[in-house]
Structure formats: C-alpha cells, structure tokens
C-alpha positions as CSV (number, residue, x, y, z in Angstrom):
1,M,0.0,0.0,0.0
2,Y,1.2,3.5,-0.7
3,L,0.7,6.5,1.7
4,A,1.7,10.0,0.8
5,R,2.5,13.4,2.4
6,P,3.2,16.5,0.4
7,D,7.0,15.8,0.5
8,R,7.2,12.0,0.6
9,T,5.5,8.8,-0.4
10,Y,5.7,5.7,1.8
11,V,5.3,2.0,0.8
12,V,3.8,0.4,3.9
13,K,2.6,-3.0,5.2
14,V,1.3,-4.1,8.5
15,G,3.9,-3.4,11.2
16,T,5.5,-0.5,9.3
17,V,6.4,2.5,11.6
18,I,6.3,5.9,9.8
19,D,8.7,8.6,11.1
20,G,8.6,7.0,14.6
21,M,5.1,8.4,15.0
22,Y,2.6,6.1,13.3
23,R,2.4,2.3,13.2
24,I,0.3,0.4,10.5
25,D,-1.8,-2.1,12.4
26,A,-4.2,-3.4,9.8
27,I,-4.9,-3.0,6.1
28,A,-8.4,-4.3,5.5
29,P,-10.3,-2.4,2.9
30,P,-12.3,-0.3,3.3
31,T,-10.3,0.7,6.3
32,L,-6.6,1.3,7.3
33,T,-6.0,1.0,11.1
34,I,-3.0,3.0,12.5
35,T,-1.7,3.8,15.9
36,Y,-0.4,7.3,16.8
37,L,2.4,6.1,19.0
38,P,3.1,9.2,21.2
39,L,-0.4,9.0,22.6
40,N,-1.1,5.3,21.8
41,Q,-4.3,6.4,19.9
42,V,-5.8,4.0,17.4
43,Q,-7.2,5.7,14.3
44,Q,-9.0,4.4,11.2
45,L,-8.8,5.8,7.8
46,N,-11.3,5.1,4.9
47,I,-9.2,3.7,2.0
48,G,-12.0,2.4,-0.2
49,V,-12.3,-1.1,-1.6
50,I,-10.1,-3.1,-3.9
51,D,-11.7,-4.2,-7.2
C-alpha cells in the first residue's frame, strides 16, 4: 500500500512505523488502522475497496 505526504511517499505494510510516530496495524479495505504512537491512539482511515 502507498501513503503520501506533500513531500514524501511511503510504501507500507502491517507493522511499518512511519517517522517513529505512526504504526500500521491493519490494512483491511475499506479501512486502514493505524496507531499514533506518542499518545497510543488508534485511528482508522477510509481507504476504499479493492476491485
């Protein structure tokens, strides 16, 4: 899976840690589950479905 910021694109899989701040916990379309590590907060993003 690819995630992007204005200045960088990341290739991620479950377990990837981005910039020491976010961990990818699950990639299960239609959602991506990540943990914001400094506050140990779980967040879900809508990523759509795979055709």
